[in-house]
KOLKOL-184825 format. One record per residue (C-alpha): residue number from 1; residue in one letter; chain; x negated, y negated, z negated. Coordinates in pm, 1 decimal. Last residue first. Layout:
<rs>
R num residu chaine     east    north       up
R NUM      A      A        X        Y        Z
...
</rs>
This chain:
<rs>
R num residu chaine     east    north       up
R 348      T      A    831.1   5739.1  -1032.9
R 347      L      A    487.1   5675.5  -1177.7
R 346      V      A    436.1   5353.5   -984.4
R 345      E      A    691.5   5174.0  -1201.6
R 344      Q      A    472.9   5222.4  -1510.6
R 343      S      A    288.6   4902.2  -1432.3
R 342      K      A    -78.8   4819.5  -1480.7
R 341      T      A   -177.5   5183.6  -1446.4
R 340      S      A   -442.1   5321.2  -1681.1
R 339      L      A   -251.1   5609.2  -1840.5
R 338      R      A   -147.0   5728.3  -1495.4
R 337      K      A   -505.2   5713.0  -1370.3
R 336      L      A   -629.9   5901.9  -1676.0
R 335      F      A   -376.0   6180.3  -1622.7
R 334      E      A   -492.6   6212.3  -1261.9
R 333      Y      A   -854.1   6228.1  -1380.3
R 332      T      A   -784.0   6472.9  -1662.1
R 331      T      A   -596.8   6700.6  -1420.8
R 330      I      A   -878.7   6656.8  -1169.8
R 329      M      A  -1158.2   6712.1  -1420.3
R 328      T      A   -999.9   7013.2  -1589.6
R 327      T      A   -937.4   7196.8  -1264.5
R 326      A      A  -1261.2   7092.7  -1096.4
R 325      S      A  -1464.4   7176.1  -1406.4
R 324      M      A  -1300.8   7515.5  -1440.0
R 323      S      A  -1363.5   7593.7  -1072.6
R 322      M      A  -1711.0   7438.4  -1076.0
R 321      S      A  -1817.3   7612.1  -1397.1
R 320      V      A  -1668.0   7948.3  -1303.7
R 319      W      A  -1833.4   7941.5   -960.1
R 318      R      A  -2155.8   7808.5  -1115.1
R 317      P      A  -2153.7   8077.1  -1385.7
R 316      G      A  -2106.4   8351.7  -1125.3
R 315      L      A  -2338.8   8199.5   -863.7
R 314      G      A  -2629.6   8184.9  -1111.6
R 313      R      A  -2867.4   8345.9   -866.6
R 312      Y      A  -2738.6   8286.6   -514.6
R 311      C      A  -3069.9   8182.3   -361.3
R 310      A      A  -3210.6   8511.0   -494.5
R 309      T      A  -2974.4   8684.3   -248.8
R 308      W      A  -3214.7   8579.8     27.6
R 307      G      A  -3472.4   8827.0    -98.8
R 306      G      A  -3553.8   8875.5   -464.9
R 305      E      A  -3881.4   8717.9   -571.7
R 304      K      A  -4036.7   8674.1   -226.4
R 303      V      A  -3718.4   8504.8    -97.7
R 302      L      A  -3719.0   8266.9   -395.1
R 301      N      A  -4084.6   8179.9   -344.4
R 300      R      A  -4025.2   8111.3     26.7
R 299      V      A  -3731.0   7882.3    -55.9
R 298      T      A  -3942.2   7693.4   -310.5
R 297      Q      A  -4220.6   7653.8    -55.0
R 296      M      A  -3967.1   7505.0    187.7
R 295      A      A  -3837.7   7261.4    -76.7
R 294      T      A  -4190.8   7152.7   -165.1
R 293      P      A  -4397.1   7295.9   -448.6
R 292      G      A  -4504.9   7075.1   -739.4
R 291      R      A  -4734.4   6780.2   -678.1
R 290      R      A  -5105.9   6790.2   -742.9
R 289      G      A  -5225.1   6562.7  -1019.6
R 288      N      A  -5512.0   6790.0  -1116.9
R 287      E      A  -5321.1   6914.3  -1420.6
R 286      D      A  -5048.9   7062.4  -1203.7
R 285      G      A  -4729.5   6892.2  -1093.3
R 284      D      A  -4422.1   6977.3  -1293.0
R 283      L      A  -4124.4   7189.0  -1188.4
R 282      V      A  -3777.5   7162.2  -1339.9
R 281      Q      A  -3630.1   6944.4  -1065.5
R 280      L      A  -3754.4   7149.2   -772.2
R 279      R      A  -3605.8   7469.6   -913.1
R 278      T      A  -3269.6   7304.9   -971.4
R 277      K      A  -3258.3   7161.9   -618.6
R 276      I      A  -3343.5   7500.0   -462.9
R 275      T      A  -3063.6   7667.5   -662.7
R 274      D      A  -2818.8   7389.5   -573.4
R 273      L      A  -2901.4   7421.3   -202.8
R 272      P      A  -2841.3   7797.1   -215.2
R 271      M      A  -2504.8   7749.1   -397.8
R 270      T      A  -2355.1   7485.3   -164.7
R 269      I      A  -2101.4   7699.8     22.3
R 268      L      A  -2001.4   7924.5   -268.1
R 267      A      A  -1963.6   7641.6   -518.8
R 266      S      A  -1762.8   7430.7   -271.4
R 265      M      A  -1522.9   7721.7   -215.5
R 264      G      A  -1465.3   7765.3   -587.8
R 263      G      A  -1411.6   7392.5   -643.8
R 262      A      A  -1152.8   7358.5   -364.4
R 261      I      A   -951.3   7653.9   -493.1
R 260      A      A   -977.4   7534.8   -854.4
R 259      A      A   -873.6   7181.2   -756.0
R 258      S      A   -562.4   7303.1   -574.6
R 257      V      A   -468.2   7518.8   -874.9
R 256      G      A   -509.9   7222.2  -1111.0
R 255      Q      A   -317.8   6978.4   -891.4
R 254      V      A    -29.5   7225.2   -859.0
R 253      A      A    -22.8   7275.4  -1236.0
R 252      M      A    -44.1   6899.0  -1300.0
R 251      V      A    258.8   6835.6  -1075.2
R 250      T      A    452.3   7114.5  -1244.9
R 249      K      A    375.2   6972.5  -1588.4
R 248      S      A    472.1   6618.8  -1476.8
R 247      D      A    820.5   6726.3  -1369.6
R 246      P      A    907.7   6824.8  -1014.6
R 245      R      A   1172.5   6631.8   -820.7
R 244      L      A   1300.6   6871.5   -556.2
R 243      P      A   1539.8   6723.5   -303.3
R 242      N      A   1887.0   6881.4   -323.4
R 241      P      A   1968.0   7157.2    -80.4
R 240      K      A   2272.0   7093.6    137.1
R 239      T      A   2395.5   7424.2    280.4
R 238      N      A   2379.3   7611.4    -52.2
R 237      N      A   2471.2   7965.9     39.2
R 236      S      A   2303.6   8100.7   -279.7
R 235      E      A   2057.0   8299.5    -70.3
R 234      D      A   1986.8   7995.0    144.8
R 233      D      A   1911.2   7782.0   -161.7
R 232      K      A   1669.9   8044.2   -293.9
R 231      R      A   1497.8   8057.5     42.8
R 230      C      A   1470.6   7678.2     45.5
R 229      L      A   1317.1   7689.6   -303.2
R 228      Y      A   1047.6   7930.0   -186.4
R 227      Y      A    975.0   7713.0    118.9
R 226      G      A    940.1   7404.2   -101.1
R 225      V      A    698.2   7578.5   -335.7
R 224      G      A    495.4   7701.8    -39.3
R 223      G      A    485.9   7353.0    108.9
R 222      W      A    378.3   7213.7   -228.7
R 221      I      A     93.5   7463.8   -220.1
R 220      L      A     -2.0   7371.1    136.9
R 219      R      A     14.5   6998.6     62.3
R 218      Q      A   -200.5   7033.6   -248.4
R 217      A      A   -451.5   7249.7    -63.3
R 216      V      A   -494.1   6984.6    210.0
R 215      S      A   -575.9   6706.2    -38.6
R 214      Y      A   -804.8   6931.6   -242.1
R 213      S      A   -979.9   7047.5     72.0
R 212      A      A  -1052.9   6685.2    170.2
R 211      W      A  -1173.4   6609.3   -181.6
R 210      W      A  -1394.8   6919.2   -193.4
R 209      V      A  -1530.4   6885.8    161.1
R 208      A      A  -1642.2   6526.8     94.9
R 207      N      A  -1773.6   6625.2   -247.1
R 206      S      A  -1974.7   6913.1   -101.5
R 205      P      A  -2103.0   6694.6    182.7
R 204      A      A  -2238.6   6441.9    -73.0
R 203      Y      A  -2335.5   6692.5   -344.2
R 202      T      A  -2585.5   6922.8   -178.2
R 201      L      A  -2753.0   6700.6     80.6
R 200      I      A  -2758.1   6415.6   -173.1
R 199      S      A  -2910.4   6650.5   -430.1
R 198      I      A  -3155.8   6767.5   -162.3
R 197      G      A  -3280.2   6413.7   -122.8
R 196      F      A  -3290.3   6343.2   -496.4
R 195      G      A  -3478.0   6667.3   -573.3
R 194      R      A  -3745.4   6487.2   -768.7
R 193      Y      A  -3609.8   6146.9   -864.4
R 192      L      A  -3758.0   6140.2  -1214.0
R 191      G      A  -4089.2   6260.6  -1076.1
R 190      R      A  -4089.6   5977.2   -823.0
R 189      P      A  -4104.3   5731.7  -1113.6
R 188      G      A  -4449.3   5863.8  -1208.2
R 187      D      A  -4542.1   6232.0  -1198.7
R 186      T      A  -4729.2   6295.8  -1523.5
R 185      Y      A  -4658.9   5977.0  -1720.9
R 184      L      A  -4296.7   5948.0  -1603.4
R 183      I      A  -4236.4   6316.0  -1669.9
R 182      K      A  -4394.4   6279.6  -2014.3
R 181      R      A  -4192.8   5968.5  -2104.1
R 180      F      A  -3859.0   6116.3  -1991.2
R 179      A      A  -3929.0   6443.3  -2172.6
R 178      D      A  -4001.1   6254.0  -2494.9
R 177      I      A  -3682.1   6051.0  -2454.2
R 176      G      A  -3481.0   6368.9  -2395.0
R 175      S      A  -3629.1   6529.8  -2702.8
R 174      V      A  -3926.5   6729.2  -2828.8
R 173      Y      A  -4048.1   6846.5  -2489.1
R 172      N      A  -4342.4   7085.6  -2520.9
R 171      R      A  -4217.0   7396.0  -2345.6
R 170      A      A  -4099.7   7248.9  -2015.8
R 169      S      A  -4421.2   7292.5  -1819.8
R 168      N      A  -4479.2   7643.7  -1949.3
R 167      A      A  -4129.0   7760.3  -1861.6
R 166      M      A  -4149.1   7628.1  -1508.7
R 165      H      A  -4500.2   7759.4  -1457.0
R 164      N      A  -4392.0   8116.7  -1520.3
R 163      K      A  -4725.4   8293.7  -1545.1
R 162      A      A  -4706.7   8294.4  -1923.3
R 161      N      A  -4390.0   8503.8  -1907.6
R 160      N      A  -4201.2   8433.8  -2228.5
R 159      C      A  -3914.4   8265.4  -2049.4
R 158      G      A  -3642.1   8023.0  -2152.9
R 157      G      A  -3847.9   7825.5  -2400.8
R 156      Q      A  -3735.7   7503.6  -2236.6
R 155      V      A  -3493.0   7583.4  -1954.1
R 154      M      A  -3220.4   7345.9  -2074.1
R 153      L      A  -3466.1   7070.2  -2172.0
R 152      R      A  -3610.9   7050.3  -1820.8
R 151      Q      A  -3252.6   7056.9  -1692.3
R 150      S      A  -3162.8   6754.1  -1907.1
R 149      V      A  -3460.4   6552.2  -1781.3
R 148      V      A  -3413.7   6621.7  -1409.3
R 147      D      A  -3035.5   6580.5  -1430.0
R 146      I      A  -3071.1   6244.9  -1604.4
R 145      P      A  -3309.4   6126.1  -1331.8
R 144      T      A  -3065.7   6253.3  -1061.4
R 143      W      A  -2746.5   6116.0  -1222.6
R 142      V      A  -2796.3   5744.1  -1188.9
R 141      L      A  -2864.2   5711.8   -815.7
R 140      Q      A  -2674.5   6039.2   -772.2
R 139      A      A  -2348.5   5864.1   -865.5
R 138      A      A  -2349.9   5642.1   -555.8
R 137      M      A  -2409.1   5928.6   -312.5
R 136      A      A  -2139.9   6142.1   -474.6
R 135      A      A  -1885.2   5858.5   -472.8
R 134      T      A  -1944.8   5776.7   -104.7
R 133      L      A  -1891.3   6136.0     12.8
R 132      G      A  -1591.3   6195.7   -213.3
R 131      G      A  -1422.9   5873.8   -100.6
R 130      A      A  -1482.4   5949.5    267.5
R 129      A      A  -1330.3   6298.0    228.2
R 128      N      A  -1030.9   6165.8     31.0
R 127      A      A   -965.6   5891.2    286.4
R 126      L      A   -991.2   6141.2    574.0
R 125      T      A   -743.5   6378.6    406.8
R 124      A      A   -501.5   6095.4    320.9
R 123      A      A   -511.0   5957.2    676.9
R 122      T      A   -447.1   6303.3    821.8
R 121      P      A   -149.5   6361.4    588.2
R 120      E      A    -14.5   6007.1    657.9
R 119      A      A    -30.6   6036.5   1036.9
R 118      L      A   -289.3   5814.9   1204.7
R 117      G      A   -173.6   5485.3   1354.3
R 116      L      A   -493.3   5285.0   1320.0
R 115      R      A   -326.2   5092.1   1038.4
R 114      V      A   -286.7   5418.4    847.4
R 113      T      A   -659.3   5484.2    891.4
R 112      A      A   -755.8   5140.5    757.1
R 111      T      A   -533.6   5159.9    448.7
R 110      G      A   -664.1   5505.5    356.0
R 109      V      A  -1023.0   5398.1    419.6
R 108      N      A   -988.3   5098.3    187.1
R 107      S      A   -805.7   5279.0    -95.0
R 106      K      A  -1015.3   5594.5    -76.8
R 105      T      A  -1337.0   5390.6    -70.3
R 104      V      A  -1242.0   5176.4   -371.5
R 103      E      A  -1116.0   5479.3   -566.8
R 102      L      A  -1420.2   5698.1   -507.3
R 101      A      A  -1680.5   5424.8   -553.7
R 100      A      A  -1524.4   5321.7   -886.9
R  99      M      A  -1485.1   5680.9  -1005.1
R  98      Y      A  -1844.2   5774.4   -920.3
R  97      L      A  -1994.4   5460.5  -1075.7
R  96      A      A  -1800.7   5527.5  -1397.7
R  95      R      A  -1905.0   5893.2  -1386.3
R  94      A      A  -2271.4   5800.5  -1348.1
R  93      P      A  -2247.7   5540.7  -1627.2
R  92      I      A  -2092.6   5794.0  -1870.8
R  91      T      A  -2274.6   6107.0  -1751.6
R  90      G      A  -2620.3   5967.3  -1818.3
R  89      I      A  -2582.0   5941.3  -2193.8
R  88      L      A  -2394.3   6273.3  -2195.0
R  87      S      A  -2674.9   6455.4  -2014.9
R  86      T      A  -2935.7   6325.2  -2257.2
R  85      G      A  -2725.8   6432.3  -2554.6
R  84      F      A  -2653.8   6769.2  -2391.1
R  83      G      A  -3021.0   6855.6  -2340.8
R  82      R      A  -2993.0   7182.1  -2533.7
R  81      Y      A  -2624.6   7254.5  -2587.9
R  80      L      A  -2632.3   7631.5  -2540.0
R  79      A      A  -2962.2   7631.8  -2731.5
R  78      R      A  -2767.4   7525.9  -3041.7
R  77      F      A  -2615.6   7874.2  -3052.5
R  76      G      A  -2948.5   8027.7  -3155.8
R  75      E      A  -3280.3   8058.9  -2972.7
R  74      L      A  -3354.9   8431.6  -2953.5
R  73      R      A  -3010.4   8583.3  -3011.2
R  72      V      A  -2813.0   8300.2  -2846.6
R  71      L      A  -3028.4   8293.3  -2532.6
R  70      S      A  -3052.0   8671.2  -2506.7
R  69      I      A  -2675.0   8712.3  -2535.8
R  68      A      A  -2608.2   8438.6  -2279.4
R  67      T      A  -2864.3   8568.2  -2028.8
R  66      K      A  -2735.2   8922.6  -2072.2
R  65      M      A  -2379.1   8804.9  -2002.7
R  64      C      A  -2483.4   8601.4  -1698.5
R  63      S      A  -2664.0   8895.4  -1545.3
R  62      V      A  -3037.4   8881.8  -1487.1
R  61      Q      A  -3201.6   8872.7  -1141.4
R  60      S      A  -3574.0   8813.6  -1162.4
R  59      Q      A  -3802.4   8512.6  -1168.8
R  58      A      A  -3556.3   8307.0  -1374.7
R  57      V      A  -3510.9   7943.2  -1264.8
R  56      Q      A  -3158.2   7987.6  -1129.4
R  55      Q      A  -3043.0   8207.4  -1415.8
R  54      R      A  -3141.3   7951.8  -1678.6
R  53      T      A  -2962.1   7677.3  -1483.9
R  52      K      A  -2636.9   7875.6  -1464.7
R  51      L      A  -2653.2   7955.8  -1836.8
R  50      V      A  -2704.3   7588.1  -1924.4
R  49      V      A  -2416.1   7484.3  -1695.2
R  48      V      A  -2187.6   7735.1  -1869.0
R  47      P      A  -2286.9   7589.0  -2207.3
R  46      Y      A  -2191.3   7236.6  -2083.4
R  45      L      A  -1827.4   7307.7  -1996.2
R  44      T      A  -1659.5   7195.2  -2319.1
R  43      A      A  -1896.3   6903.9  -2381.6
R  42      S      A  -1845.2   6776.7  -2026.8
R  41      V      A  -1466.3   6780.5  -2071.0
R  40      G      A  -1492.5   6582.6  -2394.4
R  39      S      A  -1722.9   6327.1  -2234.8
R  38      F      A  -1477.1   6307.2  -1945.4
R  37      L      A  -1193.3   6195.9  -2171.8
R  36      A      A  -1390.7   5936.2  -2369.2
R  35      A      A  -1565.7   5774.3  -2072.5
R  34      G      A  -1244.2   5777.2  -1869.5
R  33      L      A  -1048.6   5605.0  -2146.3
R  32      L      A  -1298.3   5317.8  -2143.4
R  31      F      A  -1330.6   5306.5  -1763.0
R  30      F      A   -958.6   5310.0  -1679.5
R  29      K      A   -859.1   5089.2  -1971.3
R  28      S      A  -1095.7   4816.7  -1854.5
R  27      K      A   -995.6   4861.8  -1486.7
R  26      D      A   -617.6   4836.9  -1535.3
R  25      L      A   -533.2   5027.2  -1218.9
R  24      M      A   -278.8   4949.3   -945.0
R  23      Q      A   -532.2   4787.3   -708.7
R  22      W      A   -748.3   5101.7   -703.6
R  21      D      A   -473.5   5335.0   -581.4
R  20      I      A   -214.3   5541.0   -765.4
R  19      D      A    -46.5   5797.1   -541.6
R  18      A      A    330.3   5813.6   -585.2
R  17      P      A    488.9   6082.5   -801.1
R  16      I      A    621.6   6387.8   -615.6
R  15      H      A    947.5   6407.5   -420.4
R  14      I      A    968.7   6746.1   -254.6
R  13      E      A   1191.8   6766.3     51.2
R  12      Q      A   1401.3   7051.1    189.6
R  11      G      A   1548.2   6980.7    534.4
R  10      S      A   1587.8   7353.1    597.8
R   9      E      A   1562.0   7322.4    974.4
R   8      E      A   1230.8   7138.5    955.8
R   7      D      A   1052.8   7432.9    799.5
R   6      A      A    903.2   7431.7    452.9
R   5      A      A    794.5   7116.6    266.5
R   4      R      A    856.2   6753.2    349.4
R   3      L      A    650.6   6552.2    100.5
R   2      S      A    794.5   6227.7    -33.0
R   1      M      A    553.9   5994.8   -210.0
</rs>
């Protein structure tokens, strides 16, 4: 793909590697390598997710550092990976479903929008947004039950306050399988999909915005790089600047920065919904079979506990988690796609 960067008078162009669409991929290699690579990424970032979840279900505001120190001191380092096995089991099929839905949608929407006569940047942005929206909705079918179980394990033993129903309800889980059985027995199948609606409301628009923002951010950053190079060419009196052909490290750096920007903004925008979702997913019904609080009751409880800012508990870890996750995920994802191509010709 050729990206014209800077002003038209300069004529500077940046030639970056072509986009790899669904038809270009060796599907077996794509899914097998993807499972291995993303499992490693998930393992690296998991402790931050645990800290974020602990902060979201706490009844008072506690800093991330204090939460981490208290967790390690009282429960040991293994507590930072509580529920990881369950999460990993669910991550593999959920991620496979996510990647398949993303690539198929991007490819089809991209082709359709170009045929309608839309400009390539607009078509790419729309295709990325549609792909992110579809992928998030598809993945939640698998991910929500896993999220419910793993988050119950994450907060287990996280509070000594006997009045904290969330801590009490999660205290007796021996393993992910045990938690699955108890949730199913107590709440039925609906218990495993608690928070599914708000998860869709959180992740579907967030993914659409993220992928669209990622596409736009890449173009803006490449534009800035091109403008900088044009200025250097002008200063050296070079009237015919050569097209820039960045190496793979430069391409990955731009992708990583673009992903971090998109991830940070998505974290800020969707934080209240994520806090409500987390609270809903770690709550049990009472002994009389009554359901846990609704989304509106959860919001009221949060406001009573600490005002509207309580909806932003865990923002620090979530911002770091989403930015780091976005950066590592997108560079891993782009690397995975290049490893999985049927022909190396598309890389140039």
